[in-house]
C-alpha positions as CSV (number, residue, x, y, z in Angstrom):
1,M,94.0,83.4,57.7
2,T,97.2,83.9,59.6
3,L,100.2,84.3,57.3
4,A,103.2,82.2,57.9
5,L,105.3,85.0,59.4
6,S,102.6,87.0,61.1
7,G,103.8,88.2,64.5
8,F,107.4,87.5,63.7
9,T,110.0,90.3,63.4
10,V,113.0,89.7,61.0
11,G,116.2,91.7,60.8
12,V,117.7,92.1,57.3
13,T,121.4,92.8,57.2
14,A,122.0,92.9,53.4
15,D,122.6,96.0,51.3
16,R,122.0,94.6,47.8
17,R,118.5,93.4,47.0
18,W,117.4,94.0,50.5
19,Q,114.1,95.6,49.4
20,E,113.3,92.5,47.4
21,Q,114.0,90.3,50.4
22,A,112.0,92.6,52.7
23,E,109.0,92.5,50.4
24,M,109.1,88.7,50.3
25,L,109.1,88.6,54.1
26,R,106.3,91.2,54.4
27,R,104.1,89.3,52.0
28,R,104.3,86.4,54.5
29,G,103.3,88.7,57.3
30,A,106.6,89.5,58.9
31,E,107.7,92.9,60.4
32,V,111.1,93.8,58.9
33,I,113.9,95.9,60.4
34,H,116.7,96.8,58.0
35,G,120.2,97.3,59.3
36,P,122.7,96.9,56.5
37,A,126.0,95.4,57.9
38,I,127.8,95.6,54.5
39,R,128.4,98.0,51.7
40,T,129.2,96.7,48.2
41,V,131.3,99.1,46.2
42,P,132.1,98.6,42.5
43,L,135.8,99.2,41.7
44,A,136.9,101.8,39.2
45,A,139.3,101.2,36.3
46,D,142.3,102.2,38.4
47,D,141.6,99.5,40.9
48,G,143.0,96.8,38.8
49,V,140.0,95.5,36.8
50,R,141.0,97.2,33.6
51,A,144.6,96.1,33.8
52,A,143.6,92.5,34.4
53,T,141.1,92.7,31.5
54,E,143.7,94.1,29.1
55,Y,146.2,91.4,30.2
56,L,143.7,88.6,29.6
57,V,142.7,90.0,26.2
58,A,146.3,90.0,25.2
59,R,147.0,86.6,26.8
60,P,143.8,84.6,26.8
61,P,143.4,82.3,29.8
62,D,143.2,78.5,29.7
63,L,140.7,78.4,32.6
64,V,138.1,80.9,33.9
65,I,136.7,80.7,37.4
66,A,133.4,82.5,37.6
67,H,133.0,83.3,41.3
68,T,129.8,85.3,41.6
69,G,126.9,86.3,39.3
70,L,127.3,90.0,40.3
71,G,131.0,89.9,39.6
72,M,130.8,88.3,36.2
73,R,128.1,90.7,35.1
74,S,130.0,93.7,36.4
75,W,133.3,92.6,34.8
76,L,131.7,92.2,31.4
77,A,129.9,95.6,31.8
78,L,133.1,97.3,32.7
79,A,134.9,95.8,29.8
80,D,132.1,97.1,27.5
81,C,132.6,100.6,29.0
82,H,136.3,100.5,28.0
83,G,135.6,99.1,24.5
84,L,137.0,95.7,25.4
85,G,133.7,93.8,25.7
86,D,133.8,91.8,22.5
87,R,137.5,91.1,22.8
88,L,137.2,89.9,26.3
89,I,134.3,87.5,25.4
90,E,136.5,86.2,22.5
91,A,139.4,85.7,24.9
92,L,137.3,83.8,27.5
93,A,135.4,81.8,24.9
94,G,138.5,79.6,24.2
95,A,138.9,78.8,27.9
96,E,137.3,76.2,30.2
97,V,134.8,78.0,32.4
98,L,134.2,76.7,35.9
99,A,131.5,78.2,38.1
100,R,131.3,78.4,41.9
101,G,127.5,78.3,41.8
102,P,124.3,78.7,39.7
103,K,124.3,82.6,39.7
104,A,127.9,82.7,38.4
105,A,127.1,80.0,35.9
106,G,124.0,81.9,34.7
107,A,125.9,85.1,34.2
108,A,128.6,83.3,32.2
109,L,126.0,81.5,30.1
110,A,124.1,84.8,29.5
111,A,127.3,86.2,28.0
112,G,127.6,83.3,25.6
113,L,130.3,81.3,27.5
114,E,130.0,77.6,27.9
115,V,130.2,76.4,31.5
116,V,131.9,73.0,31.6
117,W,131.7,72.4,35.4
118,R,130.0,73.8,38.5
119,A,130.7,73.2,42.2
120,Q,128.0,71.2,43.9
121,T,128.7,72.8,47.3
122,E,128.8,76.3,45.7
123,T,132.1,77.1,47.3
124,L,135.3,78.4,45.8
125,A,137.2,75.8,47.8
126,E,135.6,73.0,45.8
127,V,136.4,74.8,42.5
128,I,140.1,75.1,43.5
129,A,140.2,71.5,44.8
130,H,138.7,70.4,41.4
131,V,141.4,72.3,39.5
132,L,144.2,70.9,41.8
133,E,143.1,67.4,40.8
134,R,144.7,67.9,37.4
135,P,148.0,66.0,36.8
136,S,149.9,69.3,36.1
137,L,149.1,73.0,36.4
138,G,152.5,74.1,35.1
139,G,152.0,77.0,32.7
140,L,148.2,77.0,33.1
141,R,146.8,80.6,33.0
142,I,143.7,81.0,35.2
143,A,141.4,84.0,35.2
144,L,139.8,84.3,38.7
145,Q,136.8,86.7,39.0
146,C,137.1,87.7,42.6
147,D,134.3,88.4,45.0
148,G,134.3,91.4,47.3
149,G,136.4,89.8,50.0
150,D,140.0,88.7,50.4
151,V,141.5,86.2,48.0
152,D,141.0,82.6,49.2
153,D,144.0,80.8,50.6
154,G,143.5,78.1,47.9
155,V,144.6,80.6,45.3
156,E,148.1,80.4,46.6
157,A,147.9,76.6,46.3
158,L,147.1,77.0,42.6
159,R,150.2,79.2,42.2
160,A,152.3,76.8,44.2
161,A,151.3,74.1,41.8
162,G,152.6,76.1,38.9
163,A,149.5,78.0,37.6
164,E,149.5,81.6,36.7
165,V,146.4,83.1,38.5
166,V,145.2,86.5,37.2
167,E,142.9,88.0,39.8
168,V,140.1,90.2,38.4
169,P,138.8,92.5,41.2
170,V,135.4,93.9,40.4
171,Y,133.9,95.1,43.7
172,R,134.8,95.2,47.3
173,W,132.9,94.8,50.6
174,Y,133.1,97.4,53.3
175,A,131.4,98.3,56.5
176,P,128.4,100.6,56.0
177,E,129.2,104.4,56.0
178,D,126.3,105.0,58.4
179,A,126.5,102.6,61.3
180,R,123.3,103.8,63.0
181,P,120.8,101.4,61.2
182,V,122.9,98.3,62.0
183,E,123.4,99.5,65.6
184,R,119.6,99.9,66.0
185,L,119.1,96.4,64.7
186,I,121.7,95.0,67.1
187,E,120.0,96.9,70.0
188,A,116.6,95.5,69.0
189,T,118.1,92.0,68.8
190,V,119.7,92.1,72.3
191,A,116.4,93.6,73.7
192,G,114.5,90.6,72.5
193,R,112.5,92.3,69.8
194,I,113.9,90.2,66.9
195,D,113.0,86.6,66.0
196,A,115.5,86.1,63.2
197,L,118.4,87.7,61.4
198,T,119.1,87.0,57.7
199,F,122.6,87.1,56.2
200,T,123.3,86.8,52.5
201,S,127.1,87.0,52.6
202,R,129.9,86.0,54.9
203,P,131.2,89.6,55.3
204,A,127.8,90.8,56.4
205,L,127.8,88.3,59.2
206,R,131.3,89.2,60.3
207,N,130.6,92.9,60.1
208,F,127.4,92.5,62.1
209,L,129.3,90.8,64.9
210,A,132.1,93.3,64.7
211,A,129.6,96.2,65.0
212,A,128.1,94.5,68.1
213,E,131.5,94.2,69.6
214,A,132.3,97.9,68.9
215,A,129.0,98.9,70.5
216,G,129.7,96.9,73.6
217,H,127.0,94.3,72.9
218,D,129.1,91.4,71.8
219,D,128.2,89.0,74.7
220,E,124.6,90.0,74.7
221,L,124.3,89.4,71.0
222,R,126.0,86.1,71.0
223,S,123.7,85.0,73.9
224,A,120.7,86.1,71.8
225,L,121.9,84.1,68.8
226,A,122.6,81.1,70.9
227,G,119.1,81.4,72.3
228,G,115.9,82.2,70.5
229,V,117.1,84.4,67.6
230,A,117.4,82.4,64.4
231,T,120.5,83.0,62.3
232,V,119.5,82.5,58.7
233,C,122.4,82.1,56.2
234,I,121.9,82.2,52.4
235,G,124.3,79.3,51.7
236,P,127.0,77.0,52.9
237,V,129.9,79.5,52.9
238,C,128.0,82.0,55.1
239,A,126.8,79.1,57.3
240,A,130.4,77.9,57.8
241,S,131.4,81.4,58.9
242,A,128.5,81.4,61.4
243,R,129.6,78.1,62.9
244,A,133.2,79.4,63.0
245,E,131.9,82.3,65.0
246,G,130.3,80.0,67.5
247,I,126.8,80.0,66.2
248,A,126.0,76.3,66.4
249,A,122.9,75.9,64.4
250,P,122.4,78.4,61.6
251,V,119.3,78.0,59.4
252,V,120.3,77.3,55.8
253,P,118.0,76.8,52.8
254,A,118.6,73.9,50.4
255,R,119.2,76.3,47.6
256,A,121.2,79.6,47.9
257,R,118.3,81.8,46.7
258,L,116.4,84.6,48.3
259,G,113.1,82.8,47.7
260,S,114.4,79.7,49.3
261,L,115.9,81.6,52.2
262,V,112.5,83.2,53.0
263,A,110.6,79.9,52.6
264,C,113.1,78.1,54.8
265,L,112.8,80.9,57.5
266,A,109.0,80.7,57.4
267,E,109.1,77.0,57.9
268,H,111.6,77.3,60.7
269,L,109.7,80.0,62.6
270,A,106.3,78.3,62.1
271,G,107.4,75.6,64.5
272,R,107.7,78.2,67.3
273,A,104.1,79.4,67.1
274,R,101.6,78.3,69.7
275,T,98.0,79.1,70.6
276,V,96.7,79.9,74.1
277,D,93.4,80.7,75.6
278,V,93.2,84.2,77.1
279,G,89.8,84.9,78.7
280,G,88.1,82.8,76.1
281,V,89.9,84.3,73.2
282,R,92.3,82.2,71.1
283,V,95.6,84.1,71.0
284,E,98.5,83.0,68.8
285,L,102.0,83.6,70.3
286,R,104.3,83.9,67.4
287,G,107.8,84.8,68.4
288,T,107.9,88.4,69.7
289,G,104.5,89.0,68.3
290,V,100.9,88.3,69.3
291,V,98.2,87.5,66.7
292,V,94.5,87.6,67.3
293,G,92.0,86.7,64.5
294,G,94.8,86.8,61.9
295,E,95.9,90.3,62.9
296,R,99.0,91.3,64.8
297,V,98.3,93.1,68.1
298,E,100.8,95.7,69.1
299,L,101.8,95.4,72.8
300,S,104.1,97.5,74.9
301,E,107.3,95.8,76.0
302,R,105.9,95.4,79.5
303,E,102.6,93.9,78.2
304,G,104.5,91.5,76.1
305,L,106.6,90.3,79.0
306,V,103.5,89.9,81.2
307,L,101.8,87.8,78.5
């Protein structure tokens, strides 16, 4: 039996949980090339997280915005390391907790915090819009657990409306220290050896495009993404960034989960497979790969072009 992704080659750009994603893809028959376009770096105490935690322990917030699951778990773990864990939970327990998405909500619930509202679109913009609907924000103290990127413009809207927003930076996103793996993935993509690229964050997508531009492959890569290479985004925020970059039709799963991403990708690529008769042998053409009798057949680049 031919597996759903047999013959297809997928490029993975994530740094966190990339092995898990790659294993899911391989179980479905895909070849995987890993080229991390991002590096997630936890922030130390002197980067502001401890100061923000101490401030909120002394002055408990009225509202907590749980932005990411990783961020909430990391924040609480760092607070424990500094002997502030129980006091932080106590301070946050008296606040309304709003979550951007299910992962952030799950992390808050696991800590014993009650989540009163969750954004349906899983975007920070929807959370901020929800808060701004209140009749007055004057004097309201909001604890915002930041993700690894820059603060959303909507945060300034909260401040302009009179709220005190306390940013809690827990980790930052950077370009990878070793650029060679992502450069190899870019080269494979523009050479026509990649069927799909997966992106699990907005910065990974931006860094990937920036790396292509730095390597002199910007036009070639964008042409590949506009052609046969599927751009697969974990959720609506990442997909919106793809569209803003000129990628017209990113593939987006219904739920922002790795399992959903892989299943959505498999369904999308399955529509590209076709079977031809070559000298009386049924050959499946599956993206950049060739499958005969359920097994992938390795061809040279020239052989593949001829076929």
